TIKEZA-126054 format. One record per residue: residue number from 1; residue in one letter; z negated, y, x of N, C-alpha, C in turn. Coordinates in steps of 0.2 Angstrom, whole numbers, plus 2048, in hexadecimal, padded with zeros to 3 digits. Layout:
! TIKEZA-126054
(atom NUM,A,(Z,Y,X),(Z,Y,X),(Z,Y,X))
...
END
This chain:
! TIKEZA-126054
(atom 1,M,(9B3,952,806),(9AC,951,809),(9A7,957,808))
(atom 2,N,(9A1,956,805),(99E,95C,805),(99A,957,80B))
(atom 3,R,(997,95A,813),(992,95B,817),(98E,95D,816))
(atom 4,R,(985,95B,817),(981,960,817),(97A,960,81B))
(atom 5,P,(97C,965,81F),(97A,968,824),(976,968,826))
(atom 6,F,(973,968,82C),(96B,967,82E),(967,970,831))
(atom 7,L,(969,974,831),(968,97D,832),(962,97E,838))
(atom 8,Q,(963,980,840),(95D,97F,845),(95B,986,841))
(atom 9,S,(954,982,841),(94F,98C,842),(94D,98D,847))
(atom 10,L,(94C,993,847),(94B,995,84D),(943,99A,84E))
(atom 11,A,(940,99C,84E),(938,99C,84F),(938,9A6,850))
(atom 12,A,(937,9A8,84A),(939,9AE,849),(930,9B0,848))
(atom 13,G,(92B,9AC,848),(924,9AE,847),(921,9AB,84D))
(atom 14,S,(918,9AE,84C),(916,9AB,854),(90F,9A9,84D))
(atom 15,A,(90C,9A6,851),(903,9A5,84E),(900,9A2,855))
(atom 16,L,(8FA,9A5,852),(8F5,9A5,85A),(8F1,99E,858))
(atom 17,L,(8EF,999,859),(8EC,995,858),(8E6,994,860))
(atom 18,T,(8E2,994,85A),(8DA,994,85F),(8D5,98F,85C))
(atom 19,A,(8D3,991,863),(8CC,98B,865),(8C6,98A,85F))
(atom 20,G,(8C3,987,85F),(8BD,987,85D),(8B7,988,860))
(atom 21,C,(8B2,991,85F),(8AD,994,863),(8A8,993,861))
(atom 22,A,(8A4,992,866),(89B,98F,862),(897,996,862))
(atom 23,S,(893,998,85E),(890,99E,860),(889,99E,85E))
(atom 24,S,(884,99F,860),(87C,99E,858),(87A,9A5,856))
(atom 25,L,(878,9A2,850),(877,9A6,84B),(873,9AB,84D))
(atom 26,P,(874,9B4,84E),(86E,9B9,850),(866,9BB,84D))
(atom 27,G,(864,9BC,851),(85D,9C0,84F),(858,9BB,84C))
(atom 28,T,(85B,9B7,850),(852,9AE,84B),(850,9AD,853))
(atom 29,A,(849,9AC,853),(849,9AB,859),(848,9A4,85A))
(atom 30,N,(845,9A2,863),(847,99C,862),(84B,999,860))
(atom 31,Q,(851,998,85D),(854,996,85D),(85A,992,85F))
(atom 32,P,(85A,98D,85E),(860,98A,863),(863,989,866))
(atom 33,E,(869,985,86B),(86F,989,86C),(873,983,869))
(atom 34,T,(878,984,867),(87F,981,864),(87F,97D,865))
(atom 35,A,(880,97B,86B),(884,975,86F),(87E,972,872))
(atom 36,D,(877,972,86E),(871,96D,86F),(875,96A,867))
(atom 37,V,(876,96D,861),(875,96B,85B),(87B,96A,856))
(atom 38,F,(881,96D,85B),(889,969,857),(88A,961,85E))
(atom 39,E,(88F,961,85C),(892,95A,860),(899,95C,861))
(atom 40,E,(89A,95D,85A),(8A3,95E,85A),(8A6,961,854))
(atom 41,Y,(8AB,963,854),(8AD,962,84C),(8B7,960,84B))
(atom 42,R,(8B7,95E,848),(8C1,95C,843),(8C1,95D,83F))
(atom 43,F,(8C9,95A,83D),(8CE,959,836),(8CB,953,834))
(atom 44,E,(8CC,953,82F),(8CF,94D,82E),(8D4,94C,827))
(atom 45,G,(8D9,94D,826),(8DD,94D,820),(8DB,954,81D))
(atom 46,T,(8D3,955,815),(8D4,95C,812),(8CD,95D,813))
(atom 47,E,(8CA,95A,819),(8C3,959,81B),(8C0,95E,823))
(atom 48,L,(8BC,961,823),(8B7,962,828),(8B5,95F,82C))
(atom 49,V,(8B4,958,831),(8AE,956,834),(8AB,958,839))
(atom 50,V,(8A2,957,836),(8A1,95C,83A),(89A,954,83D))
(atom 51,E,(89A,955,846),(894,950,847),(88E,953,84B))
(atom 52,F,(887,94F,84E),(880,956,84F),(882,950,854))
(atom 53,R,(87D,953,859),(87C,950,85E),(875,94A,85D))
(atom 54,D,(874,947,85E),(86F,941,85E),(867,948,85F))
(atom 55,T,(869,948,862),(85F,94E,864),(861,953,85D))
(atom 56,A,(863,954,85B),(863,959,856),(861,957,84E))
(atom 57,D,(85A,95C,84B),(857,959,847),(85A,95E,842))
(atom 58,V,(85E,95B,840),(862,95E,83C),(861,95F,836))
(atom 59,R,(860,965,82F),(85C,965,829),(85B,966,822))
(atom 60,K,(864,968,828),(867,96C,823),(86D,970,823))
(atom 61,V,(874,96F,823),(878,96F,823),(87D,976,820))
(atom 62,V,(880,97C,820),(885,981,81B),(88A,981,81E))
(atom 63,L,(88E,980,819),(896,983,81A),(897,989,816))
(atom 64,Y,(89A,98F,81B),(899,996,819),(89E,99B,81B))
(atom 65,N,(8A1,9A0,819),(8A4,9A6,819),(8A2,9AB,81D))
(atom 66,S,(8A1,9A8,824),(89E,9B1,828),(89F,9B8,824))
(atom 67,S,(8A5,9B9,821),(8A7,9C1,821),(8A3,9C2,81B))
(atom 68,T,(8A5,9BC,814),(8A1,9BD,80D),(89A,9BD,80C))
(atom 69,D,(896,9B7,812),(892,9B3,811),(892,9AD,80B))
(atom 70,E,(897,9AB,808),(898,9A6,802),(894,9A0,807))
(atom 71,E,(893,99B,803),(890,995,805),(897,991,7FE))
(atom 72,Y,(89A,98B,805),(89E,988,802),(89C,982,801))
(atom 73,E,(895,981,804),(891,979,803),(88D,979,806))
(atom 74,V,(887,976,805),(881,975,806),(880,96F,807))
(atom 75,I,(87A,96B,80D),(877,964,80D),(873,964,80F))
(atom 76,E,(86C,962,80B),(868,961,810),(866,95A,810))
(atom 77,H,(863,95B,817),(863,956,81B),(867,950,81C))
(atom 78,P,(86D,952,820),(871,94E,821),(874,94A,825))
(atom 79,P,(876,944,826),(877,941,82B),(879,943,82F))
(atom 80,S,(87C,941,837),(87E,941,83D),(885,944,83A))
(atom 81,V,(888,943,839),(88E,943,836),(891,947,82D))
(atom 82,V,(894,94B,82F),(896,94F,829),(899,950,826))
(atom 83,R,(89E,951,821),(8A4,953,81D),(8A7,958,81A))
(atom 84,F,(8A9,95E,819),(8AC,963,817),(8B1,962,814))
(atom 85,R,(8B3,961,80B),(8BA,967,80A),(8BB,96A,80C))
(atom 86,V,(8C0,96B,80E),(8C3,975,811),(8C8,973,80D))
(atom 87,V,(8CD,96F,809),(8D4,971,808),(8D4,96E,802))
(atom 88,F,(8D5,972,7FD),(8D6,971,7F4),(8DD,972,7F2))
(atom 89,P,(8E1,96D,7F0),(8E9,96C,7F2),(8E8,96E,7E9))
(atom 90,D,(8E6,96B,7E4),(8E7,96E,7DD),(8E4,972,7DA))
(atom 91,R,(8DE,977,7DD),(8E0,97C,7DC),(8E2,981,7E2))
(atom 92,M,(8E6,982,7E7),(8E8,985,7EB),(8E4,98A,7EE))
(atom 93,D,(8E0,984,7F0),(8D8,988,7F7),(8D9,988,7FD))
(atom 94,T,(8D5,98A,7FE),(8D1,985,806),(8CF,98B,808))
(atom 95,S,(8C9,988,80D),(8C2,989,80D),(8C3,98F,816))
(atom 96,I,(8C9,98A,818),(8CD,98E,820),(8CE,994,823))
(atom 97,A,(8CA,996,825),(8C8,99F,829),(8C7,99E,830))
(atom 98,D,(8C9,9A3,830),(8C6,9A7,836),(8C0,9A8,836))
(atom 99,S,(8BC,9AA,831),(8B4,9A6,830),(8B2,9A7,82F))
(atom 100,L,(8B5,99F,82E),(8B0,997,82B),(8AE,994,82F))
(atom 101,H,(8A6,994,82F),(8A1,993,834),(89C,98C,82F))
(atom 102,V,(898,988,834),(893,985,832),(88E,986,836))
(atom 103,K,(887,985,833),(882,989,834),(87E,980,833))
(atom 104,A,(87B,97D,838),(873,979,837),(86D,980,839))
(atom 105,K,(86A,97D,831),(861,97C,835),(85F,976,837))
(atom 106,T,(85A,977,83B),(856,974,83F),(850,974,840))
(atom 107,S,(84A,96F,843),(844,971,844),(841,976,848))
(atom 108,D,(849,979,84B),(847,97E,851),(84B,985,84E))
(atom 109,G,(84D,986,847),(853,98A,848),(859,989,844))
(atom 110,W,(859,98D,842),(864,98D,842),(868,98F,849))
(atom 111,A,(86E,989,846),(873,98B,84E),(879,989,84A))
(atom 112,E,(87E,98C,84A),(884,990,846),(88D,98E,84E))
(atom 113,E,(88F,988,847),(897,987,84C),(89C,98C,845))
(atom 114,W,(89E,98E,84B),(8A5,991,848),(8AC,98C,849))
(atom 115,I,(8AE,98D,843),(8B5,98A,842),(8B9,98C,843))
(atom 116,S,(8BE,98F,847),(8C4,992,84B),(8C7,991,84A))
(atom 117,E,(8CB,98F,843),(8D3,989,845),(8D9,98D,842))
(atom 118,T,(8DE,990,841),(8E2,991,841),(8E8,98F,83C))
(atom 119,V,(8EB,98C,83B),(8F0,989,838),(8F8,98E,83A))
(atom 120,H,(8FC,989,838),(901,98B,83D),(908,986,83B))
(atom 121,A,(90C,987,834),(910,982,834),(916,986,839))
(atom 122,H,(91B,97E,83C),(922,97F,83C),(927,97A,83A))
(atom 123,L,(92C,97D,83A),(931,97C,835),(935,979,83B))
(atom 124,E,(938,970,837),(93B,96F,83C),(941,96F,83B))
(atom 125,G,(945,972,837),(94D,970,836),(94D,975,82C))
(atom 126,I,(953,972,82A),(954,975,826),(95E,971,822))
(atom 127,E,(95B,96D,81C),(961,96C,81A),(963,96E,813))
(atom 128,V,(969,96F,814),(96C,974,80F),(96E,96A,809))
(atom 129,L,(96C,96B,800),(96C,965,7FD),(974,968,7F8))
(atom 130,Q,(974,95F,7F6),(97B,964,7F2),(97C,969,7EC))
(atom 131,D,(975,96B,7EB),(974,96F,7E5),(973,976,7E6))
(atom 132,G,(972,975,7EE),(970,97C,7EF),(965,97E,7F0))
(atom 133,R,(964,978,7F0),(960,975,7F3),(95C,975,7F9))
(atom 134,A,(957,979,7FA),(957,977,802),(952,972,804))
(atom 135,R,(950,96D,809),(94F,968,80E),(94A,96A,812))
(atom 136,F,(946,968,814),(945,969,81D),(93D,967,81D))
(atom 137,D,(938,968,825),(937,961,825),(931,96A,827))
(atom 138,V,(92B,967,827),(925,96C,82A),(920,969,82E))
(atom 139,M,(91E,96B,834),(91D,969,83B),(913,970,83A))
(atom 140,N,(90D,96A,839),(906,96F,839),(906,96E,841))
(atom 141,Q,(905,974,845),(902,977,84C),(8FF,978,84D))
(atom 142,G,(8FA,97B,848),(8F2,978,849),(8EC,973,849))
(atom 143,R,(8E8,974,84A),(8E2,96E,849),(8E0,96D,840))
(atom 144,A,(8DD,971,83F),(8DD,973,839),(8E4,970,833))
(atom 145,P,(8E0,96C,82C),(8E9,969,82B),(8EA,971,824))
(atom 146,L,(8F1,972,823),(8F5,978,823),(8F8,975,81B))
(atom 147,L,(8F4,97A,817),(8F4,97A,80F),(8F9,97E,80B))
(atom 148,I,(8FE,97D,80A),(909,980,80B),(905,983,804))
(atom 149,Q,(904,98A,804),(903,98C,7FE),(90A,991,7F9))
(atom 150,F,(910,991,800),(918,993,7FB),(91D,994,801))
(atom 151,V,(923,991,801),(929,993,804),(92E,993,802))
(atom 152,G,(92D,99A,805),(936,9A0,803),(93A,99F,804))
(atom 153,I,(941,99F,805),(945,99E,808),(949,9A7,806))
(atom 154,Y,(94C,9AC,80B),(94F,9B0,808),(954,9B4,80E))
(atom 155,G,(955,9BB,810),(95A,9BC,812),(960,9BE,80F))
(atom 156,D,(961,9BB,812),(96B,9B6,813),(96C,9B1,810))
(atom 157,V,(96C,9B1,809),(96A,9AA,807),(96C,9AA,801))
(atom 158,P,(970,9A7,7FC),(974,9AB,7F3),(96E,9AF,7F0))
(atom 159,N,(96A,9A9,7F0),(963,9A7,7EB),(95C,9A9,7EF))
(atom 160,P,(95A,9B0,7F1),(955,9AF,7F4),(94F,9AF,7F2))
(atom 161,T,(948,9AF,7F5),(941,9AF,7F1),(940,9B3,7F5))
(atom 162,V,(938,9B7,7F4),(938,9BD,7F7),(935,9BF,7FD))
(atom 163,D,(935,9C0,7FF),(933,9C0,807),(928,9C1,80B))
(atom 164,P,(927,9BB,80B),(922,9BB,80B),(920,9C0,80F))
(atom 165,Q,(925,9C1,814),(922,9C6,81B),(922,9CD,819))
(atom 166,N,(923,9CF,813),(924,9D7,812),(91E,9D9,80F))
(atom 167,D,(91A,9DD,810),(916,9E1,814),(915,9E2,809))
(atom 168,S,(91A,9E4,805),(919,9E3,7FE),(917,9DD,7FA))
(atom 169,F,(917,9D7,7FE),(916,9D1,7FB),(90F,9CF,7F7))
(atom 170,D,(90C,9CC,7F2),(908,9CB,7ED),(907,9C5,7ED))
(atom 171,R,(8FF,9C3,7F2),(903,9B9,7F2),(900,9B9,7E9))
(atom 172,S,(8FC,9C0,7E7),(8F9,9B9,7DD),(903,9BA,7DB))
(atom 173,S,(906,9BD,7DE),(90F,9BA,7D8),(911,9B4,7DC))
(atom 174,L,(909,9B0,7DE),(90E,9AB,7E2),(909,9A3,7DB))
(atom 175,D,(908,9A6,7D5),(904,9A2,7CF),(90A,99D,7CE))
(atom 176,Y,(913,99F,7D0),(914,99A,7CB),(916,991,7D0))
(atom 177,G,(911,992,7D7),(912,98D,7DC),(915,98B,7E2))
(atom 178,P,(913,989,7E4),(917,988,7EA),(91E,988,7EE))
(atom 179,S,(922,987,7E8),(928,986,7E8),(92C,981,7EB))
(atom 180,I,(925,97B,7EE),(92D,976,7F0),(927,971,7EE))
(atom 181,I,(92A,96A,7F2),(927,965,7ED),(92A,95E,7F4))
(atom 182,G,(921,95A,7F8),(922,954,7FC),(929,951,7F9))
(atom 183,I,(92E,94F,7FE),(931,947,7FF),(931,944,802))
(atom 184,G,(935,93C,801),(933,937,806),(929,933,804))
(atom 185,E,(929,935,80B),(922,931,80D),(91D,937,809))
(atom 186,N,(920,93C,80B),(91B,941,808),(919,944,801))
(atom 187,R,(91F,93E,7FD),(921,942,7F3),(919,942,7F1))
(atom 188,P,(919,946,7EE),(913,948,7E9),(912,942,7E5))
(atom 189,L,(90A,93E,7E5),(908,938,7E0),(903,93A,7DD))
(atom 190,T,(902,93E,7DD),(8FB,940,7D8),(8FB,948,7D7))
(atom 191,P,(8FA,94B,7D1),(8FB,953,7CD),(8F3,957,7D4))
(atom 192,S,(8EF,955,7D9),(8ED,958,7DF),(8F2,95A,7E0))
(atom 193,R,(8F8,959,7E3),(8FE,95C,7E6),(8FC,959,7EE))
(atom 194,T,(8FA,957,7F2),(8F6,957,7F8),(901,955,7FC))
(atom 195,D,(904,957,7F9),(90B,955,7FB),(909,95E,800))
(atom 196,L,(906,962,7FD),(906,967,7FF),(900,967,809))
(atom 197,V,(8FF,961,808),(8FA,962,80F),(8FE,95F,813))
(atom 198,V,(8FE,963,81A),(900,960,820),(8F7,95F,824))
(atom 199,P,(8F9,95A,825),(8F4,95A,82B),(8F4,95C,832))
(atom 200,S,(8F0,95F,836),(8F2,95F,83D),(8F8,95C,840))
(atom 201,G,(8FC,95D,845),(901,959,849),(905,956,845))
(atom 202,E,(905,955,83F),(908,950,83A),(90F,956,836))
(atom 203,T,(915,954,836),(919,956,832),(91B,954,82C))
(atom 204,A,(91D,957,826),(91F,954,81F),(924,956,81F))
(atom 205,S,(925,953,817),(92E,956,818),(92E,958,812))
(atom 206,F,(933,95D,80E),(931,962,808),(93B,961,806))
(atom 207,E,(93A,964,7FF),(942,969,7FC),(93E,96D,7F7))
(atom 208,T,(941,971,7F7),(940,978,7F2),(942,978,7ED))
(atom 209,R,(93F,977,7E8),(93D,978,7DE),(945,97D,7DF))
(atom 210,Y,(945,982,7E2),(94C,987,7DF),(951,985,7E5))
(atom 211,A,(956,988,7E3),(95C,989,7E8),(961,990,7EC))
(atom 212,P,(95C,990,7F1),(95F,995,7F4),(967,995,7F6))
(atom 213,F,(96A,990,7F7),(971,991,7F8),(974,991,7F1))
(atom 214,A,(973,991,7ED),(976,991,7E6),(978,996,7E4))
(atom 215,F,(97D,997,7E1),(97F,9A0,7E0),(97F,99E,7D8))
(atom 216,L,(979,9A3,7D7),(979,9A3,7CD),(97D,9A5,7CB))
(atom 217,N,(981,9A9,7CC),(986,9AF,7C9),(98C,9AB,7CC))
(atom 218,G,(990,9A6,7CD),(996,9A4,7CD),(998,9A3,7D9))
(atom 219,A,(998,9A1,7D9),(99F,9A3,7E1),(9A6,9A5,7E0))
(atom 220,D,(9A5,9A8,7E4),(9AE,9A8,7E7),(9B0,9A6,7EE))
(atom 221,A,(9B8,9A9,7EF),(9B7,9A7,7F4),(9B5,9AA,7FB))
(atom 222,A,(9B1,9B0,7F8),(9B0,9B7,7FE),(9A8,9B2,800))
(atom 223,D,(9A6,9AE,7FB),(99D,9AA,7FB),(99F,9A7,800))
(atom 224,C,(9A3,9A1,801),(9A6,99E,803),(9A9,99E,809))
(atom 225,S,(9AB,9A4,80C),(9AE,9A6,812),(9AF,9A0,817))
(atom 226,G,(9A9,9A0,81A),(9A7,99C,821),(9A4,9A2,824))
(atom 227,K,(9A2,9A5,821),(9A0,9AA,826),(997,9A9,82B))
(atom 228,E,(995,9A9,830),(98D,9AA,832),(989,9B0,82C))
(atom 229,R,(985,9AB,82C),(982,9AC,825),(978,9AD,82A))
(atom 230,T,(972,9B0,829),(96F,9AE,82A),(967,9B0,826))
(atom 231,G,(964,9AA,827),(95D,9A9,821),(957,9AB,825))
(atom 232,Q,(953,9AB,823),(94C,9A9,825),(947,9A5,81F))
(atom 233,L,(944,9A1,821),(940,99B,81E),(936,99D,81F))
(atom 234,A,(934,99F,81A),(92D,9A2,81E),(929,99C,819))
(atom 235,V,(924,999,81E),(91C,996,818),(918,999,819))
(atom 236,V,(914,99A,813),(90D,99D,811),(90A,99B,813))
(atom 237,H,(906,99C,817),(8FE,995,818),(8F9,99A,812))
(atom 238,A,(8F7,993,80F),(8EE,995,80C),(8E9,997,80F))
(atom 239,S,(8EA,996,812),(8E3,99B,817),(8E4,99F,81B))
(atom 240,G,(8EB,9A5,816),(8EC,9AA,81A),(8F2,9AA,81E))
(atom 241,G,(8F4,9AD,81F),(8FD,9B1,824),(900,9AC,820))
(atom 242,S,(906,9AC,824),(90E,9A8,823),(911,9A8,82C))
(atom 243,A,(917,9A4,82D),(919,9A3,833),(921,9A1,82F))
(atom 244,S,(926,9A6,833),(92D,9A7,831),(931,9A8,833))
(atom 245,Y,(938,9A0,833),(93A,9A0,836),(943,9A2,833))
(atom 246,S,(947,9A2,83A),(94F,9A5,83A),(953,9A0,83A))
(atom 247,F,(954,9A0,836),(95F,99A,837),(965,99C,835))
(atom 248,S,(96A,99A,838),(971,99C,836),(975,996,834))
(atom 249,Y,(97B,998,82E),(97E,992,82C),(982,997,829))
(atom 250,R,(988,992,828),(98E,993,825),(991,98E,81F))
(atom 251,L,(992,992,819),(998,990,812),(99D,992,811))
(atom 252,S,(99E,98D,80F),(9A7,98A,80F),(9A8,987,80B))
(atom 253,G,(9B1,985,809),(9B2,980,803),(9B3,984,7FD))
(atom 254,D,(9B4,981,7F7),(9B5,984,7F1),(9AF,985,7EE))
(atom 255,P,(9AF,98A,7E7),(9AA,98A,7E5),(9A8,986,7E1))
(atom 256,T,(9A2,980,7E1),(9A1,97B,7DC),(99B,97C,7D8))
(atom 257,A,(99B,97A,7D2),(996,97A,7CE),(991,976,7CE))
(atom 258,V,(98B,975,7CD),(985,973,7CE),(985,970,7C7))
(atom 259,E,(983,96B,7CA),(980,966,7C1),(97A,968,7BC))
(atom 260,G,(97C,967,7B9),(976,96B,7B6),(974,970,7B3))
(atom 261,R,(978,977,7B9),(976,97B,7B9),(97D,981,7B8))
(atom 262,S,(97B,987,7B6),(980,98B,7B6),(97D,990,7BD))
(atom 263,A,(982,98B,7C2),(981,991,7C8),(985,98D,7CB))
(atom 264,E,(988,98E,7D3),(98E,98D,7D8),(98C,98C,7DE))
(atom 265,I,(990,985,7E3),(98C,986,7EB),(995,984,7EC))
(atom 266,C,(997,988,7F2),(999,985,7F8),(999,97C,7FA))
(atom 267,N,(99E,97C,7F9),(99F,972,7FB),(99F,971,801))
(atom 268,L,(99F,975,806),(99E,975,80B),(999,97A,811))
(atom 269,T,(997,978,813),(994,979,819),(994,977,81F))
(atom 270,D,(996,97C,824),(996,97C,82A),(990,97C,831))
(atom 271,S,(991,975,833),(98B,978,838),(98B,97F,83D))
(atom 272,P,(984,980,83B),(980,984,83E),(982,986,844))
(atom 273,R,(981,98A,847),(981,990,84F),(97A,994,84F))
(atom 274,N,(973,990,855),(970,992,854),(971,99A,85A))
END
């Protein structure tokens, strides 16, 4: 009888979670203090929500990249609460970065808020499916929404992907897509691929579109001998960087053809050891 294991993940990478930091625009006389203009900011879904103080006379607000001076959105005569869309899964793009800022023009001058929120994907576990694909959960441990650009499974696995943490890794080579799809409550309901966005503090379930645990050229007794193997799973953040995790597993049993594909799997997989 086939058994589908849960492979426990061990974090092999780390990410810095930073809190927002406020600053005012330099070089402007009589400029207002940031704390006198901005009440707070937060993320809701794919949007950045910015609240201004009731006493602030805000006449214009700009979301922009301080490194490139690119203005993402400008709102004239804004209300006390404004919303900026910052994640665009349909075009695999996000404006969330260390250089993301909001500046507000008031009757007393300009004030600026630094939106510094580093995202981080945490792997909850891996399950090997009977067709050689993988199922796993991703938890967003950051405050900003996580847009997943790509998930790779590599190392000592039968059908590895590229290593996203290798120095030669080129993000432009990911034009073919993120390689995963949401399942269960996270199944994509529209072509915009909202399944790839994991809100802060939430966990989403995915399956790979490829089969990392299938032997494309056929398997033999040595492949299914039950020896311990160590693989790697990496989640590439659309906002930059990636998180990598290691896992151990064993493949055993008889080589079995994958239905509808010219590949084989080992029909038994032992429970892993951490």
